[in-house]
gemmi code that builds the backbone of each chain (N, CA, C; Angstrom):
import gemmi

chains = {
    "A": [
        ("MET", (0.717, -1.432, -0.202), (0.005, 0.253, -0.143), (1.144, 1.503, 0.220)),
        ("PRO", (0.808, 2.388, -0.542), (1.481, 3.045, -0.901), (1.368, 4.306, 0.385)),
        ("SER", (2.379, 4.879, 0.627), (1.890, 5.907, 2.019), (1.689, 6.941, 1.227)),
        ("THR", (0.724, 7.804, 2.236), (0.555, 8.977, 2.236), (0.711, 9.611, 1.043)),
        ("PHE", (2.623, 9.840, 1.724), (2.590, 10.977, 0.733), (3.119, 10.385, -0.855)),
        ("GLU", (2.959, 9.121, -1.034), (3.016, 8.527, -2.096), (1.918, 8.901, -3.109)),
        ("THR", (1.043, 8.615, -2.357), (-0.155, 8.664, -3.139), (-0.711, 10.428, -3.337)),
        ("VAL", (-0.336, 11.186, -2.308), (-0.501, 12.916, -2.654), (0.621, 13.398, -3.553)),
        ("ALA", (1.365, 13.004, -3.672), (2.876, 13.090, -4.833), (1.996, 12.787, -6.294)),
        ("ASN", (1.830, 11.152, -6.180), (1.141, 10.967, -7.748), (-0.147, 12.096, -8.132)),
        ("ILE", (-0.834, 12.214, -7.298), (-2.116, 13.111, -7.472), (-1.831, 14.558, -7.865)),
        ("ILE", (-0.296, 14.929, -7.329), (0.059, 16.502, -7.773), (0.408, 15.924, -8.756)),
        ("ALA", (1.348, 15.230, -9.120), (1.975, 14.706, -10.628), (1.290, 15.144, -11.894)),
        ("GLU", (-0.092, 14.176, -11.548), (-1.270, 13.649, -12.529), (-1.802, 14.990, -12.788)),
        ("THR", (-2.609, 15.690, -11.320), (-3.338, 17.053, -11.863), (-3.016, 18.083, -12.119)),
        ("CYS", (-1.257, 18.380, -11.783), (-0.706, 19.546, -11.973), (0.119, 19.426, -13.111)),
        ("ASP", (0.394, 18.224, -13.884), (1.405, 17.730, -14.982), (2.801, 18.326, -14.597)),
        ("ILE", (3.625, 17.642, -13.051), (4.946, 18.094, -12.579), (5.369, 16.597, -12.265)),
        ("PRO", (6.479, 17.127, -12.999), (7.376, 15.606, -12.893), (7.522, 14.928, -11.398)),
        ("ARG", (7.277, 14.247, -10.903), (7.140, 13.889, -9.765), (8.350, 13.679, -9.222)),
        ("ASP", (9.255, 13.270, -9.724), (10.620, 13.189, -8.704), (10.870, 14.665, -8.087)),
        ("THR", (10.316, 15.695, -9.063), (10.516, 17.238, -8.289), (9.453, 17.486, -6.846)),
        ("ILE", (8.871, 16.556, -7.145), (7.666, 16.596, -5.846), (8.310, 16.110, -4.363)),
        ("THR", (8.503, 16.767, -3.513), (9.190, 15.839, -1.919), (8.566, 16.396, -1.083)),
        ("PRO", (9.006, 15.577, 0.300), (7.553, 16.056, 1.481), (8.177, 17.230, 1.778)),
        ("ASP", (9.596, 18.106, 1.546), (9.528, 19.158, 1.910), (8.893, 20.639, 1.075)),
        ("SER", (8.459, 20.073, -0.013), (7.918, 21.130, -1.339), (6.623, 21.271, -0.512)),
        ("HIS", (6.619, 22.966, -0.878), (5.687, 24.014, -0.358), (4.703, 23.847, -2.071)),
        ("ALA", (3.258, 23.500, -1.563), (2.348, 23.127, -2.868), (2.785, 24.613, -3.703)),
        ("ILE", (2.432, 25.569, -2.805), (2.351, 26.897, -3.514), (4.057, 27.397, -4.007)),
        ("ASP", (4.322, 27.474, -2.437), (5.845, 28.402, -2.993), (6.546, 27.800, -4.092)),
        ("ASP", (6.671, 26.173, -3.917), (8.003, 25.575, -4.680), (7.179, 25.009, -5.833)),
        ("LEU", (5.984, 24.550, -5.333), (5.472, 23.895, -7.228), (4.810, 24.757, -7.789)),
        ("GLY", (4.182, 25.987, -7.651), (3.867, 26.403, -8.152), (2.216, 26.302, -8.241)),
        ("ILE", (1.193, 25.724, -7.322), (-0.190, 25.118, -7.630), (-0.644, 26.238, -7.086)),
        ("ASP", (-1.764, 26.803, -7.367), (-2.208, 27.775, -7.445), (-4.036, 26.841, -7.051)),
        ("SER", (-4.946, 28.408, -6.596), (-6.124, 27.923, -5.605), (-6.689, 27.040, -6.494)),
        ("LEU", (-7.185, 27.588, -7.852), (-7.615, 26.266, -8.778), (-7.277, 25.369, -8.831)),
        ("ASP", (-5.796, 25.274, -9.258), (-5.711, 23.216, -9.420), (-5.470, 22.755, -8.103)),
        ("PHE", (-5.349, 23.784, -6.602), (-5.853, 22.934, -5.869), (-6.785, 22.168, -5.373)),
        ("LEU", (-7.700, 22.922, -5.881), (-9.461, 22.600, -5.931), (-9.279, 21.151, -6.558)),
        ("ASP", (-8.493, 20.630, -7.546), (-8.601, 19.111, -8.284), (-7.913, 18.569, -7.169)),
        ("ILE", (-6.482, 19.438, -6.677), (-6.027, 18.421, -5.874), (-7.017, 17.682, -4.578)),
        ("ALA", (-7.924, 19.023, -4.017), (-8.165, 18.551, -3.219), (-9.367, 17.710, -3.373)),
        ("PHE", (-9.955, 17.560, -4.471), (-11.044, 16.658, -4.700), (-10.858, 15.088, -5.108)),
        ("ALA", (-9.391, 14.796, -5.626), (-8.484, 13.920, -6.132), (-8.087, 13.013, -4.497)),
        ("ILE", (-7.658, 13.871, -3.514), (-7.457, 13.807, -2.186), (-8.361, 13.305, -1.327)),
        ("ASP", (-9.330, 14.101, -1.452), (-11.205, 13.928, -0.857), (-11.462, 12.040, -1.418)),
        ("LYS", (-11.587, 12.022, -2.501), (-11.842, 10.650, -3.338), (-10.786, 9.476, -2.516)),
        ("ALA", (-9.422, 9.862, -2.572), (-8.607, 9.134, -2.158), (-8.345, 8.162, -0.886)),
        ("PHE", (-8.684, 8.924, -0.086), (-8.744, 9.028, 1.421), (-10.061, 8.727, 1.925)),
        ("GLY", (-11.132, 9.158, 1.103), (-12.093, 8.907, 1.541), (-12.826, 10.039, 3.289)),
        ("ILE", (-12.168, 10.884, 2.961), (-12.119, 12.178, 3.831), (-12.635, 13.919, 3.249)),
        ("LYS", (-12.756, 14.770, 3.335), (-12.954, 16.171, 3.252), (-11.721, 16.950, 3.950)),
        ("LEU", (-11.073, 17.570, 3.166), (-9.545, 18.604, 3.560), (-10.435, 20.168, 4.291)),
        ("PRO", (-10.357, 20.098, 5.038), (-10.943, 21.444, 5.477), (-10.764, 22.901, 5.182)),
        ("LEU", (-10.705, 22.721, 3.727), (-9.691, 23.839, 3.410), (-10.277, 25.194, 3.225)),
        ("GLU", (-11.545, 25.512, 3.680), (-11.875, 26.851, 4.236), (-11.309, 27.283, 5.449)),
        ("GLN", (-11.382, 26.176, 6.299), (-10.796, 26.672, 7.846), (-9.506, 26.925, 7.474)),
        ("TRP", (-8.786, 26.282, 6.825), (-7.422, 26.347, 6.691), (-6.840, 27.853, 5.740)),
        ("THR", (-7.811, 27.977, 4.961), (-7.583, 29.274, 4.183), (-7.796, 30.613, 5.213)),
        ("GLN", (-8.834, 30.048, 6.434), (-9.553, 31.525, 7.399), (-8.257, 31.613, 8.059)),
        ("GLU", (-8.107, 30.773, 8.418), (-6.481, 30.678, 9.705), (-5.540, 31.135, 9.454)),
        ("VAL", (-5.068, 30.774, 8.040), (-4.020, 31.887, 6.811), (-4.285, 33.215, 7.242)),
        ("ASN", (-5.148, 33.163, 6.145), (-5.868, 34.934, 6.338), (-5.437, 35.448, 8.044)),
        ("ASP", (-5.843, 35.018, 8.816), (-6.718, 36.037, 9.675), (-4.948, 35.831, 10.627)),
        ("GLY", (-4.024, 34.969, 10.239), (-2.837, 35.088, 10.934), (-2.345, 34.022, 11.897)),
        ("LYS", (-4.028, 33.018, 11.444), (-3.324, 32.018, 12.884), (-2.546, 30.841, 12.693)),
        ("ALA", (-2.312, 30.930, 11.699), (-1.632, 29.555, 10.826), (-1.099, 30.201, 9.669)),
        ("SER", (-0.048, 29.204, 9.480), (1.239, 29.931, 7.884), (0.523, 28.842, 7.207)),
        ("THR", (1.176, 29.220, 6.042), (0.882, 28.593, 4.905), (1.336, 27.013, 4.975)),
        ("GLU", (3.211, 26.883, 5.466), (4.129, 26.288, 5.481), (3.270, 24.747, 6.015)),
        ("GLN", (1.975, 25.192, 7.402), (1.540, 24.292, 8.070), (0.559, 23.190, 7.467)),
        ("TYR", (0.002, 23.825, 6.518), (-0.698, 23.312, 5.519), (-0.634, 22.804, 4.310)),
        ("PHE", (0.187, 23.305, 3.995), (0.702, 23.238, 2.794), (1.997, 22.612, 1.747)),
        ("VAL", (3.486, 22.672, 2.796), (4.444, 21.480, 2.960), (3.874, 20.316, 2.997)),
        ("LEU", (4.216, 19.748, 1.814), (3.762, 18.464, 1.664), (3.492, 17.254, 2.959)),
        ("LYS", (5.067, 17.453, 3.631), (4.922, 15.938, 4.467), (3.949, 17.297, 5.795)),
        ("ASN", (3.376, 18.046, 6.310), (2.915, 18.673, 6.833), (1.207, 17.983, 6.548)),
        ("LEU", (1.032, 18.527, 4.626), (-0.026, 18.260, 4.126), (-0.767, 16.758, 4.419)),
        ("CYS", (0.537, 15.978, 4.780), (0.069, 14.265, 4.804), (-0.134, 13.779, 5.907)),
        ("ALA", (0.451, 14.699, 6.927), (0.357, 14.376, 8.536), (-1.367, 15.012, 9.040)),
        ("ARG", (-1.638, 15.839, 8.267), (-3.150, 16.497, 8.223), (-4.290, 15.266, 7.697)),
        ("ILE", (-3.497, 14.378, 6.939), (-4.585, 13.939, 6.170), (-4.504, 12.571, 6.867)),
        ("ASP", (-3.744, 12.191, 7.930), (-3.309, 11.275, 8.017), (-4.650, 11.387, 9.343)),
        ("ASP", (-4.398, 12.450, 10.074), (-5.214, 12.677, 10.849), (-6.718, 12.585, 11.040)),
        ("LEU", (-6.855, 13.271, 9.554), (-8.652, 13.161, 9.394), (-8.995, 11.660, 8.772)),
        ("VAL", (-7.837, 10.786, 8.451), (-8.574, 9.710, 7.921), (-8.241, 8.607, 9.456)),
        ("ALA", (-7.786, 9.180, 10.332), (-7.699, 8.190, 11.995), (-9.261, 8.744, 12.777)),
        ("ALA", (-8.916, 9.898, 12.502), (-10.094, 10.530, 13.105), (-11.723, 10.369, 11.986)),
        ("LYS", (-11.373, 9.696, 10.810), (-12.825, 9.059, 10.372), (-13.239, 7.698, 10.781)),
        ("GLY", (-12.211, 6.961, 11.295), (-11.652, 5.364, 11.884), (-12.337, 5.503, 13.287)),
        ("LYS", (-13.185, 6.874, 13.749), (-13.190, 6.718, 15.267), (-14.601, 6.711, 15.597)),
    ],
    "B": [
        ("MET", (-36.709, 30.607, -22.009), (-35.402, 31.342, -21.708), (-35.206, 32.838, -22.066)),
        ("ARG", (-34.307, 33.611, -21.370), (-34.143, 34.692, -22.221), (-32.553, 34.410, -22.250)),
        ("ILE", (-32.517, 34.403, -23.721), (-30.743, 34.270, -23.523), (-30.164, 35.522, -22.896)),
        ("GLU", (-30.508, 36.297, -23.729), (-29.763, 37.894, -23.082), (-29.447, 38.160, -22.073)),
        ("TYR", (-30.161, 37.692, -21.166), (-30.202, 38.394, -19.701), (-29.714, 36.365, -19.193)),
        ("PHE", (-29.118, 36.201, -19.666), (-28.746, 34.834, -19.333), (-29.948, 33.882, -17.999)),
        ("GLN", (-31.002, 34.234, -18.737), (-31.867, 33.304, -17.616), (-32.398, 31.922, -18.289)),
        ("LEU", (-31.049, 30.944, -18.571), (-31.594, 29.575, -19.262), (-32.125, 28.319, -18.738)),
        ("ILE", (-33.114, 29.200, -17.500), (-33.239, 27.675, -17.038), (-35.293, 28.228, -17.012)),
        ("ASP", (-35.898, 27.263, -17.740), (-37.314, 27.831, -17.678), (-37.714, 27.019, -16.947)),
        ("ARG", (-37.824, 25.506, -16.403), (-38.667, 25.192, -14.787), (-38.013, 24.187, -14.112)),
        ("ILE", (-37.677, 23.945, -12.940), (-36.850, 22.741, -12.524), (-38.540, 21.505, -12.509)),
        ("ILE", (-37.940, 20.550, -13.285), (-39.003, 19.292, -13.337), (-39.060, 18.252, -12.137)),
        ("ASP", (-37.751, 18.303, -11.888), (-37.281, 17.008, -10.575), (-36.199, 17.645, -9.905)),
        ("LEU", (-36.022, 17.729, -8.672), (-35.169, 17.930, -7.739), (-35.350, 17.014, -6.794)),
        ("ASN", (-34.319, 16.136, -6.570), (-33.881, 14.828, -5.598), (-32.571, 14.857, -4.710)),
        ("LEU", (-33.007, 15.338, -3.360), (-31.964, 15.889, -2.671), (-31.586, 14.724, -1.668)),
        ("ASN", (-31.758, 13.817, -2.145), (-31.333, 12.679, -1.718), (-30.331, 11.862, -2.752)),
        ("ASP", (-30.894, 12.115, -3.951), (-29.741, 11.374, -4.854), (-28.809, 12.334, -5.017)),
        ("LEU", (-29.375, 13.590, -5.051), (-28.339, 14.977, -5.355), (-28.611, 15.311, -6.939)),
        ("THR", (-29.512, 15.053, -7.241), (-29.948, 15.249, -9.170), (-31.216, 16.357, -9.188)),
        ("ILE", (-31.127, 16.929, -10.121), (-31.850, 17.858, -10.712), (-31.904, 17.600, -12.364)),
        ("ARG", (-33.346, 17.979, -12.771), (-33.967, 17.763, -13.970), (-34.371, 19.499, -14.363)),
        ("VAL", (-34.069, 20.051, -15.797), (-34.773, 21.496, -15.789), (-34.813, 21.501, -17.128)),
        ("GLU", (-35.764, 21.935, -17.388), (-36.675, 22.649, -18.408), (-35.631, 23.584, -19.339)),
        ("ALA", (-35.051, 23.636, -20.685), (-35.018, 25.122, -20.908), (-34.842, 24.827, -22.653)),
        ("ASN", (-36.592, 25.791, -22.628), (-36.601, 26.390, -24.451), (-35.655, 27.131, -24.690)),
        ("VAL", (-35.436, 26.965, -25.853), (-34.160, 27.887, -26.767), (-35.402, 28.534, -27.564)),
        ("PRO", (-35.296, 29.910, -27.169), (-36.126, 30.670, -27.928), (-36.305, 30.566, -29.378)),
        ("THR", (-36.914, 30.978, -30.444), (-37.296, 30.936, -31.638), (-36.574, 31.919, -32.619)),
        ("GLN", (-36.365, 33.502, -31.240), (-35.968, 34.376, -32.202), (-35.394, 35.004, -30.740)),
        ("SER", (-34.041, 35.706, -31.130), (-32.812, 36.411, -30.124), (-31.878, 37.285, -31.394)),
        ("THR", (-31.123, 38.112, -30.000), (-30.550, 39.188, -31.168), (-28.909, 38.383, -31.123)),
        ("ILE", (-28.953, 37.074, -30.335), (-27.982, 36.617, -30.308), (-27.943, 35.600, -32.014)),
        ("PHE", (-28.834, 35.179, -32.061), (-28.858, 34.358, -33.287), (-28.905, 35.373, -34.435)),
        ("GLU", (-29.031, 35.985, -34.895), (-28.612, 37.304, -35.329), (-26.789, 37.480, -35.986)),
        ("GLY", (-26.455, 37.355, -35.578), (-24.536, 37.184, -35.095), (-24.139, 35.422, -34.913)),
        ("HIS", (-25.024, 34.178, -34.302), (-24.575, 33.494, -34.343), (-25.544, 32.379, -34.921)),
        ("PHE", (-25.163, 32.072, -36.142), (-25.071, 32.652, -37.527), (-25.397, 33.373, -38.301)),
        ("PRO", (-25.371, 34.653, -39.188), (-26.218, 34.896, -39.887), (-26.729, 34.150, -41.004)),
        ("GLY", (-28.209, 33.763, -40.967), (-28.611, 33.063, -41.528), (-28.567, 30.996, -41.588)),
        ("ARG", (-27.632, 30.706, -40.209), (-27.591, 29.342, -39.831), (-27.473, 29.817, -37.979)),
        ("PRO", (-28.788, 29.959, -37.697), (-28.930, 30.242, -36.217), (-28.740, 29.086, -35.647)),
        ("LEU", (-27.348, 29.396, -34.837), (-27.063, 28.099, -33.960), (-26.747, 28.514, -32.055)),
        ("MET", (-27.898, 27.859, -31.152), (-27.452, 27.773, -29.518), (-25.661, 28.072, -29.414)),
        ("PRO", (-25.434, 28.949, -28.931), (-23.723, 28.947, -28.349), (-23.196, 27.632, -27.947)),
        ("GLY", (-22.618, 27.113, -27.895), (-21.715, 26.113, -27.258), (-21.665, 26.931, -26.041)),
        ("VAL", (-21.235, 28.104, -25.556), (-20.920, 28.364, -24.416), (-22.200, 28.188, -23.511)),
        ("LEU", (-23.224, 28.883, -24.145), (-24.602, 29.203, -23.422), (-25.217, 27.611, -23.380)),
        ("LEU", (-24.624, 26.821, -24.023), (-25.525, 25.393, -23.129), (-24.543, 24.872, -22.434)),
        ("ILE", (-23.314, 25.129, -22.326), (-22.300, 24.916, -21.003), (-23.076, 25.764, -19.815)),
        ("GLU", (-23.111, 26.818, -20.153), (-23.722, 27.862, -19.046), (-24.976, 27.215, -18.338)),
        ("SER", (-26.136, 26.713, -19.324), (-27.152, 26.009, -18.787), (-27.094, 25.140, -18.215)),
        ("MET", (-26.242, 23.870, -18.161), (-25.658, 23.052, -17.852), (-24.916, 23.255, -15.722)),
        ("ALA", (-24.167, 24.593, -15.924), (-23.557, 25.299, -14.568), (-24.953, 25.393, -14.131)),
        ("GLN", (-26.248, 26.110, -14.343), (-27.369, 27.151, -14.167), (-28.108, 25.714, -13.119)),
        ("ALA", (-28.136, 24.925, -14.108), (-28.789, 23.557, -13.128), (-28.002, 23.018, -12.328)),
        ("SER", (-26.968, 22.921, -12.463), (-25.808, 22.518, -11.124), (-26.069, 23.625, -10.347)),
        ("GLY", (-25.912, 24.712, -10.573), (-26.323, 25.519, -9.441), (-27.509, 25.774, -8.455)),
        ("TRP", (-28.193, 25.661, -8.648), (-30.070, 25.494, -8.441), (-29.547, 24.440, -7.381)),
        ("LEU", (-29.151, 23.290, -8.017), (-29.065, 21.932, -7.050), (-28.394, 22.439, -5.729)),
        ("ILE", (-27.040, 22.938, -5.610), (-25.832, 23.360, -4.793), (-26.736, 24.256, -4.273)),
        ("ILE", (-27.342, 25.138, -4.603), (-28.130, 26.378, -3.715), (-29.467, 25.123, -2.729)),
        ("ALA", (-30.158, 24.954, -3.517), (-31.312, 23.421, -2.701), (-30.619, 22.714, -1.830)),
        ("ARG", (-28.964, 21.986, -2.059), (-28.657, 21.365, -1.540), (-28.272, 22.110, 0.158)),
        ("THR", (-27.784, 23.145, 0.206), (-27.339, 24.235, 0.796), (-28.141, 25.327, 1.058)),
        ("LYS", (-29.821, 24.549, 0.931), (-30.458, 25.607, 1.896), (-29.962, 27.006, 1.480)),
        ("PHE", (-29.971, 27.688, 0.584), (-29.649, 29.134, 0.428), (-28.502, 29.608, 1.173)),
        ("THR", (-28.226, 28.781, 1.542), (-26.247, 29.065, 2.531), (-25.123, 29.547, 2.160)),
        ("LYS", (-25.375, 28.769, 0.975), (-23.932, 29.094, 0.067), (-24.545, 29.027, -1.658)),
        ("MET", (-23.599, 29.891, -1.795), (-23.496, 30.349, -3.804), (-22.478, 29.745, -4.344)),
        ("PRO", (-22.667, 28.881, -5.425), (-21.795, 28.034, -6.312), (-21.989, 29.219, -7.533)),
        ("PHE", (-19.848, 29.492, -7.542), (-19.694, 30.389, -8.707), (-18.912, 29.280, -9.334)),
        ("LEU", (-19.019, 29.207, -10.821), (-18.428, 28.693, -12.068), (-16.891, 28.693, -11.949)),
        ("ALA", (-16.103, 27.794, -11.313), (-14.579, 27.715, -11.272), (-14.272, 26.813, -12.402)),
        ("ALA", (-14.383, 25.356, -13.045), (-13.362, 24.573, -13.891), (-14.453, 23.613, -14.521)),
        ("LEU", (-14.237, 23.773, -15.943), (-14.956, 22.521, -16.683), (-13.889, 21.306, -17.125)),
        ("LYS", (-14.595, 20.476, -16.830), (-13.415, 18.780, -17.684), (-14.427, 18.327, -18.665)),
        ("GLU", (-13.539, 18.011, -19.969), (-13.882, 16.798, -20.645), (-15.447, 17.252, -21.218)),
        ("VAL", (-15.841, 18.654, -21.540), (-16.882, 19.685, -22.062), (-16.775, 18.701, -23.927)),
        ("LYS", (-18.258, 18.332, -23.446), (-18.244, 17.482, -25.217), (-19.513, 18.369, -25.846)),
        ("LEU", (-19.887, 18.369, -26.762), (-20.442, 19.134, -27.323), (-20.770, 18.464, -28.847)),
        ("ARG", (-22.063, 17.820, -28.885), (-21.779, 16.679, -29.666), (-22.837, 17.014, -30.723)),
        ("THR", (-23.601, 18.171, -30.705), (-24.450, 18.241, -32.411), (-24.859, 19.570, -31.911)),
        ("PHE", (-25.137, 20.168, -33.182), (-25.986, 21.451, -33.051), (-27.488, 21.855, -32.287)),
        ("VAL", (-27.057, 22.915, -31.701), (-28.886, 23.153, -31.318), (-29.243, 24.481, -31.917)),
        ("THR", (-30.735, 24.430, -32.285), (-30.862, 25.099, -32.941), (-32.527, 26.149, -32.655)),
        ("PRO", (-32.899, 27.259, -32.626), (-34.039, 27.705, -32.251), (-35.049, 26.948, -32.346)),
        ("GLY", (-36.002, 27.040, -30.813), (-37.143, 26.239, -31.243), (-36.951, 25.103, -30.228)),
        ("GLN", (-35.724, 24.697, -30.184), (-35.516, 23.151, -29.598), (-35.770, 23.093, -27.789)),
        ("GLN", (-36.269, 22.286, -27.152), (-36.282, 21.800, -25.695), (-35.433, 21.367, -25.298)),
        ("LEU", (-34.382, 22.049, -24.379), (-33.511, 20.897, -23.695), (-33.771, 20.444, -22.208)),
        ("MET", (-33.549, 19.146, -22.300), (-33.573, 18.807, -20.823), (-32.093, 18.780, -20.330)),
        ("VAL", (-32.157, 19.750, -19.352), (-30.445, 19.815, -18.416), (-30.649, 18.580, -17.400)),
        ("ALA", (-29.955, 18.140, -17.067), (-29.649, 16.986, -16.087), (-28.330, 17.449, -15.147)),
        ("ALA", (-28.309, 17.029, -13.330), (-27.108, 17.450, -13.318), (-27.047, 16.291, -12.418)),
        ("LYS", (-25.678, 15.997, -11.698), (-26.148, 15.811, -9.992), (-24.247, 16.044, -9.441)),
        ("ILE", (-24.742, 15.925, -7.986), (-23.471, 16.244, -7.177), (-22.793, 15.213, -6.825)),
        ("VAL", (-21.690, 15.175, -7.428), (-20.769, 13.988, -7.209), (-20.146, 14.075, -6.144)),
        ("HIS", (-19.318, 15.563, -5.452), (-18.823, 15.498, -4.724), (-18.553, 17.101, -3.810)),
        ("GLU", (-18.817, 17.173, -2.059), (-18.965, 17.960, -1.878), (-17.896, 18.209, -0.904)),
        ("GLY", (-17.251, 18.870, -1.727), (-15.463, 19.622, -0.747), (-15.678, 20.331, -0.027)),
        ("SER", (-14.425, 21.066, 0.553), (-14.588, 22.261, 1.530), (-14.727, 23.311, 0.650)),
        ("GLY", (-15.421, 24.351, 0.790), (-15.522, 25.269, -0.597), (-15.821, 25.131, -1.922)),
        ("PHE", (-15.666, 24.307, -1.985), (-15.847, 23.445, -3.282), (-16.901, 22.341, -3.970)),
        ("ALA", (-17.928, 22.230, -4.720), (-18.682, 21.371, -5.553), (-18.264, 20.481, -7.032)),
        ("ARG", (-18.372, 19.211, -7.113), (-18.240, 19.469, -8.087), (-19.581, 18.306, -8.841)),
        ("THR", (-20.101, 18.446, -10.359), (-21.117, 18.063, -10.480), (-21.144, 17.389, -11.970)),
        ("GLU", (-21.898, 16.206, -12.673), (-21.597, 15.817, -13.734), (-22.876, 16.882, -14.236)),
        ("ALA", (-22.883, 16.570, -15.549), (-24.355, 17.581, -15.715), (-24.421, 16.874, -17.588)),
        ("THR", (-25.327, 17.145, -17.777), (-25.705, 16.277, -19.345), (-26.666, 17.786, -19.675)),
        ("ILE", (-27.009, 17.491, -21.213), (-28.300, 18.020, -22.279), (-28.388, 17.001, -22.791)),
        ("GLU", (-30.239, 16.520, -22.887), (-30.687, 15.813, -23.900), (-31.573, 16.079, -24.857)),
        ("ILE", (-31.931, 16.451, -25.533), (-32.612, 16.619, -26.837), (-33.650, 15.487, -27.264)),
        ("ASP", (-35.513, 15.368, -26.799), (-35.356, 13.740, -26.845), (-35.114, 12.763, -26.794)),
        ("GLY", (-33.958, 12.715, -25.545), (-33.449, 11.667, -24.988), (-32.341, 11.116, -25.667)),
        ("LYS", (-32.163, 12.269, -27.088), (-30.371, 11.788, -27.228), (-29.759, 12.747, -26.766)),
        ("ALA", (-28.344, 12.507, -26.636), (-27.303, 12.988, -26.079), (-26.808, 13.916, -25.990)),
        ("ILE", (-26.851, 15.771, -26.053), (-26.467, 16.519, -26.972), (-25.067, 17.061, -26.585)),
        ("CYS", (-25.235, 17.509, -25.181), (-23.710, 18.003, -24.717), (-23.294, 16.983, -22.629)),
        ("ASP", (-21.903, 17.365, -22.662), (-22.166, 16.339, -21.453), (-21.042, 16.895, -20.500)),
        ("THR", (-20.739, 17.113, -19.682), (-18.815, 17.923, -18.833), (-18.973, 17.882, -17.395)),
        ("SER", (-18.165, 18.141, -16.662), (-18.072, 17.872, -15.514), (-17.842, 19.059, -14.461)),
        ("ILE", (-18.315, 19.483, -14.191), (-18.002, 21.119, -13.455), (-17.569, 21.505, -12.053)),
        ("THR", (-16.330, 22.011, -12.026), (-16.053, 22.097, -10.545), (-17.055, 23.969, -10.194)),
        ("PHE", (-17.147, 23.714, -9.432), (-17.791, 25.326, -8.464), (-16.885, 25.553, -7.539)),
        ("ARG", (-16.860, 27.253, -7.329), (-15.994, 27.526, -5.876), (-17.805, 28.011, -5.310)),
        ("VAL", (-17.736, 26.998, -4.238), (-18.591, 27.678, -3.121), (-18.732, 28.451, -1.700)),
        ("VAL", (-19.118, 29.585, -2.156), (-19.117, 30.700, -0.887), (-20.575, 31.142, -0.084)),
        ("ASP", (-20.374, 31.457, 0.561), (-21.243, 32.009, 1.560), (-22.184, 33.094, 0.643)),
        ("PHE", (-23.560, 32.517, 1.018), (-24.693, 33.368, 0.251), (-24.549, 34.851, 0.288)),
        ("PRO", (-24.557, 35.703, -0.791), (-24.246, 36.756, -0.472), (-25.667, 37.230, -0.357)),
        ("GLN", (-25.982, 38.261, 0.667), (-27.186, 39.119, 0.945), (-27.914, 40.131, 0.182)),
        ("GLY", (-28.647, 40.541, 0.616), (-29.456, 41.963, 0.288), (-30.068, 41.589, -1.088)),
        ("GLU", (-29.818, 42.519, -2.015), (-30.564, 42.666, -3.581), (-29.926, 41.228, -4.311)),
        ("PHE", (-29.030, 40.584, -3.964), (-28.348, 39.617, -4.526), (-29.905, 38.594, -4.498)),
        ("ARG", (-29.777, 38.305, -3.143), (-30.269, 37.450, -2.310), (-31.865, 37.744, -3.026)),
        ("ALA", (-32.639, 38.649, -3.148), (-33.543, 39.111, -3.248), (-33.874, 38.231, -4.921)),
        ("ASN", (-33.174, 38.856, -5.332), (-33.026, 38.298, -6.710), (-32.867, 37.012, -6.755)),
        ("MET", (-32.057, 36.289, -6.677), (-32.098, 34.674, -6.612), (-33.767, 34.461, -6.049)),
        ("ASP", (-34.220, 34.704, -5.124), (-35.312, 34.062, -4.330), (-36.635, 34.390, -5.716)),
        ("GLU", (-36.206, 35.738, -6.318), (-37.511, 36.028, -7.057), (-37.247, 34.566, -8.683)),
        ("VAL", (-35.608, 34.396, -8.837), (-35.724, 34.007, -10.138), (-36.235, 32.030, -9.402)),
        ("ALA", (-35.682, 31.611, -8.266), (-36.234, 30.328, -7.837), (-37.988, 30.426, -8.010)),
        ("ARG", (-38.561, 31.732, -7.193), (-39.946, 31.279, -7.685), (-39.937, 30.893, -9.402)),
        ("ARG", (-39.778, 32.358, -9.988), (-39.917, 31.520, -11.363), (-39.356, 29.906, -12.263)),
        ("ILE", (-38.472, 29.704, -11.765), (-38.440, 27.990, -12.268), (-38.603, 27.376, -11.527)),
        ("GLY", (-39.610, 27.383, -10.177), (-40.229, 26.722, -9.157), (-40.219, 25.567, -8.793)),
        ("LEU", (-38.163, 26.375, -8.462), (-37.932, 25.059, -7.054), (-38.554, 25.361, -5.586)),
        ("PRO", (-39.142, 23.879, -5.102), (-39.924, 23.970, -4.653), (-39.381, 24.098, -2.899)),
        ("LEU", (-39.550, 25.657, -2.800), (-39.120, 26.399, -1.577), (-38.952, 25.568, -0.501)),
        ("GLU", (-40.651, 24.921, -0.039), (-40.865, 24.416, 0.842), (-40.211, 22.925, 1.404)),
        ("SER", (-39.635, 22.584, 0.349), (-38.603, 21.413, 0.408), (-36.687, 21.860, 0.808)),
        ("VAL", (-37.042, 23.096, 0.604), (-35.400, 23.435, 0.845), (-35.533, 24.757, 2.192)),
        ("ALA", (-36.788, 24.775, 3.087), (-36.310, 25.413, 3.887), (-35.121, 26.615, 3.388)),
        ("HIS", (-35.534, 27.863, 3.506), (-34.366, 29.008, 3.695), (-33.582, 28.203, 4.973)),
        ("GLY", (-31.676, 28.930, 4.925), (-30.925, 28.575, 5.689), (-30.961, 30.126, 6.507)),
    ],
}
model = gemmi.Model(1)
for chain_id, residues in chains.items():
    chain = gemmi.Chain(chain_id)
    for i, (resn, *xyz) in enumerate(residues, 1):
        res = gemmi.Residue()
        res.name, res.seqid = resn, gemmi.SeqId(i, " ")
        for name, pos in zip(("N", "CA", "C"), xyz):
            atom = gemmi.Atom()
            atom.name, atom.element = name, gemmi.Element(name[0])
            atom.pos, atom.b_iso = gemmi.Position(*pos), 0.0
            res.add_atom(atom)
        chain.add_residue(res)
    model.add_chain(chain)
structure = gemmi.Structure()
structure.add_model(model)
structure.setup_entities()
């Protein structure tokens, strides 16, 4: 079974036509990979489907806009994957 | 249908909030200034307006689903297929289904048929934001009544 990161990286590569080998756990989806908000909707759709969750994008965006969180917390891929794992774990409870 | 005012839906025929589906009727007018240019001597319903009609059907479904608390705005289209010409006077049957409700977005699959024949289909992504209030809301309520959105089953939020 592929890791969360492998699944997410493959989704990003396929959705945004980004070479897979340029995507690392430390990549920032926005700053390093150049993914914009519209492309991120496609990624969120694929992640939601792949993991059976609902990424709370509205909440994350609000927190970033309010200065309560940094974009790194949600959009550096290793952090994004940790959030996904948390959501998957919460779903199973 | 009043194309010039972007009123592309005439009547909601069926709204099923369990299956997350909607079917609407849309009658292409026999005359419109749009047909004078698209095209002179060969009037055709513009493909972008067929897409818009699928977006509007999807949009009303999302509005009904969220009980007027959220407003969808067209964000992206995938795999749009315009399979044949549509001419003045034809009756469109537009259908849509919500296939995913994300956080701040939704995706639908929509189709248009004429007499049971597939005319168009696409997958549509919407950004979904808090429903604007004031004049916008009043206008949308009026449109909802005009197209027969069953307000009693969608009790406003």
